N, C-alpha and C positions, 0 to 999 in steps of 0.2 A: 826719518829715512827719506832720502831724496834720490831720484833718478833723473839724470840729464840725458836727453835724446836730441841728437842733431843729425842731419842727413846731408851728404854731399853726392852730387851726380857725376859719375865718370863718363857715362854716355846716356842717351835718353832712356835706355832700358836697364842700365846697371847703376845701382845706388849703394853707397856705403852708409850704414846706420851706425853712428858712434854712440856707445853707451858708457855712462859714467855714474858710479854710485851703486845703489842697491836695487835689484829687480825683485820685487816681492808682491804680495797680495795688496799692499798699500800703494805701490808705485807703478804697477803694470799698465795702467790705462793710457798714459801718454804714448808708450811704446806701441801698444796694440792699435791705437788710432793711426799712428804714423805708418805702421806696417800695412794696415788695411788700405790706407791712401795709396801707398806705392803699388800694391797689388791691383787696385782699381784703376790706376793710371797706366797699367801695362808693363810693369817691371818684369824683366826676364831673369835677372840675378840680383838678389839682395845679399850684401855682404855685411855681416854683423861685426863691427870692430869692438871687441870686448876688452880692450886694453885697460880701460878705466873702471871696469865692472868689479865690484868688491864682494857682492853677494848675489846668488841666484837661487831663488826659492821656487817652490812647486808651481805657483801661479805663473811665474815667469817662464818656467819650462813649458807649461801648457800653451802660452802665447807663442813661443818659438816653434813648438811642434805643430800647432794649428797653421801657422804661417808656412811652414815647410810643406805640409800636406796640400795646402791650397796652391802654393807655387808649383809643386810637382804635378798636380792635376791639370794645371794650365801650361805645362811644358817648360816651366822655369825651375829655379833652384835657389836655395839659401845656403850660404857658406859662412865660415867664421874667419876672423883675422885677429892677430895679436891677442891670443887667448891666454890669460894668466893660468898658471899651473893649477891653482885651487879651483878655478872655474872649469878647466878642462876635466878635472877629476869628477866634478858633478856631472858634466855632460857625458863622460865615459860611463858613469854609474847608471845613468838612464838610457844609455846607448843612443845618444843624440849628438850629431855633429862630431864624428870621430876625428881625433887629432891628425890622422893620416890625410884627411881631406881639408884641413884648415890651411889658410894662407899664413905663412910665417910673418910676412910683412907686406907693405903696399907694393914694393917692387915685384914680388912674386905674383901678386894679384894682377898687376899690369902686364907682366910677361904672359900670364895665362890668357888674358884678353886679347893679346896680340896674335895668338895662334889662329 
Protein backbone atom coordinates (compact mmCIF):
# COMPACT_ATOMS: atom_id res chain seq x y z
CA UNK A 1 0.00 0.00 0.00
CA UNK A 2 1.38 3.35 -1.06
CA UNK A 3 0.15 6.90 -0.58
CA UNK A 4 1.72 9.72 -2.55
CA UNK A 5 1.32 13.22 -1.08
CA UNK A 6 2.35 16.42 -2.85
CA UNK A 7 1.44 20.02 -2.15
CA UNK A 8 1.05 23.04 -4.38
CA UNK A 9 0.63 26.61 -3.16
CA UNK A 10 -2.06 28.80 -4.71
CA UNK A 11 -1.39 31.69 -2.35
CA UNK A 12 0.75 31.90 0.80
CA UNK A 13 -2.27 30.75 2.84
CA UNK A 14 -4.07 28.47 0.36
CA UNK A 15 -2.62 25.07 -0.45
CA UNK A 16 -3.74 22.07 -2.48
CA UNK A 17 -2.69 18.70 -1.10
CA UNK A 18 -2.76 16.06 -3.84
CA UNK A 19 -3.34 12.49 -2.68
CA UNK A 20 -2.82 9.39 -4.76
CA UNK A 21 -3.09 5.77 -3.67
CA UNK A 22 -4.42 4.37 -0.42
CA UNK A 23 -4.91 6.36 2.80
CA UNK A 24 -4.87 3.81 5.60
CA UNK A 25 -3.36 2.96 8.98
CA UNK A 26 -0.18 1.95 7.16
CA UNK A 27 0.18 5.07 4.98
CA UNK A 28 -1.30 8.01 6.92
CA UNK A 29 1.88 9.36 8.54
CA UNK A 30 3.23 11.27 5.52
CA UNK A 31 -0.11 13.02 5.04
CA UNK A 32 -0.42 13.80 8.74
CA UNK A 33 3.04 15.40 8.79
CA UNK A 34 2.32 17.48 5.71
CA UNK A 35 -1.02 18.72 7.06
CA UNK A 36 0.55 19.59 10.41
CA UNK A 37 3.28 21.52 8.60
CA UNK A 38 0.74 23.54 6.60
CA UNK A 39 -1.28 24.34 9.73
CA UNK A 40 1.87 25.39 11.61
CA UNK A 41 2.90 27.65 8.73
CA UNK A 42 -0.40 29.54 8.84
CA UNK A 43 -2.52 27.97 6.11
CA UNK A 44 -6.05 29.37 6.04
CA UNK A 45 -7.45 26.97 3.44
CA UNK A 46 -6.27 23.45 2.71
CA UNK A 47 -7.86 21.84 -0.32
CA UNK A 48 -7.57 18.07 -0.54
CA UNK A 49 -7.35 16.95 -4.17
CA UNK A 50 -8.62 13.39 -3.89
CA UNK A 51 -8.72 12.55 -7.59
CA UNK A 52 -6.07 9.83 -7.28
CA UNK A 53 -7.25 8.43 -3.94
CA UNK A 54 -8.31 4.80 -4.27
CA UNK A 55 -9.02 3.89 -0.63
CA UNK A 56 -9.86 5.83 2.53
CA UNK A 57 -9.66 3.93 5.81
CA UNK A 58 -10.65 4.90 9.34
CA UNK A 59 -7.18 6.16 10.29
CA UNK A 60 -7.19 8.42 7.24
CA UNK A 61 -10.60 9.73 8.23
CA UNK A 62 -9.23 10.50 11.72
CA UNK A 63 -6.34 12.51 10.22
CA UNK A 64 -8.71 14.50 7.99
CA UNK A 65 -11.15 15.14 10.83
CA UNK A 66 -8.41 16.28 13.21
CA UNK A 67 -7.02 18.65 10.57
CA UNK A 68 -10.50 20.05 9.91
CA UNK A 69 -11.08 20.67 13.64
CA UNK A 70 -7.67 22.33 14.04
CA UNK A 71 -8.13 24.54 10.99
CA UNK A 72 -11.62 25.67 12.01
CA UNK A 73 -10.42 26.44 15.55
CA UNK A 74 -7.84 28.76 13.96
CA UNK A 75 -10.35 30.41 11.62
CA UNK A 76 -9.41 28.32 8.58
CA UNK A 77 -11.05 25.52 6.63
CA UNK A 78 -10.43 22.29 4.77
CA UNK A 79 -12.29 21.51 1.54
CA UNK A 80 -12.14 18.78 -1.08
CA UNK A 81 -11.56 18.77 -4.81
CA UNK A 82 -12.01 16.15 -7.55
CA UNK A 83 -13.53 13.55 -5.20
CA UNK A 84 -14.10 10.11 -6.75
CA UNK A 85 -17.61 8.74 -6.20
CA UNK A 86 -16.43 5.83 -4.04
CA UNK A 87 -14.45 8.16 -1.77
CA UNK A 88 -17.37 10.62 -1.53
CA UNK A 89 -19.59 7.74 -0.42
CA UNK A 90 -17.20 7.07 2.48
CA UNK A 91 -17.07 10.77 3.38
CA UNK A 92 -20.88 10.94 3.27
CA UNK A 93 -21.16 7.87 5.49
CA UNK A 94 -19.08 9.52 8.23
CA UNK A 95 -20.62 12.95 7.54
CA UNK A 96 -17.29 14.55 6.69
CA UNK A 97 -16.76 16.94 3.75
CA UNK A 98 -20.24 16.93 2.17
CA UNK A 99 -20.35 16.75 -1.62
CA UNK A 100 -22.25 20.06 -1.68
CA UNK A 101 -19.13 21.82 -0.35
CA UNK A 102 -16.60 20.08 -2.60
CA UNK A 103 -14.96 21.87 -5.51
CA UNK A 104 -15.76 20.01 -8.73
CA UNK A 105 -12.52 21.15 -10.38
CA UNK A 106 -9.63 23.59 -10.05
CA UNK A 107 -11.43 26.30 -12.05
CA UNK A 108 -14.27 26.27 -9.50
CA UNK A 109 -11.73 26.55 -6.67
CA UNK A 110 -9.99 29.50 -8.32
CA UNK A 111 -13.33 31.24 -8.97
CA UNK A 112 -14.17 30.83 -5.27
CA UNK A 113 -10.86 32.41 -4.27
CA UNK A 114 -11.41 35.35 -6.62
CA UNK A 115 -14.55 36.39 -4.71
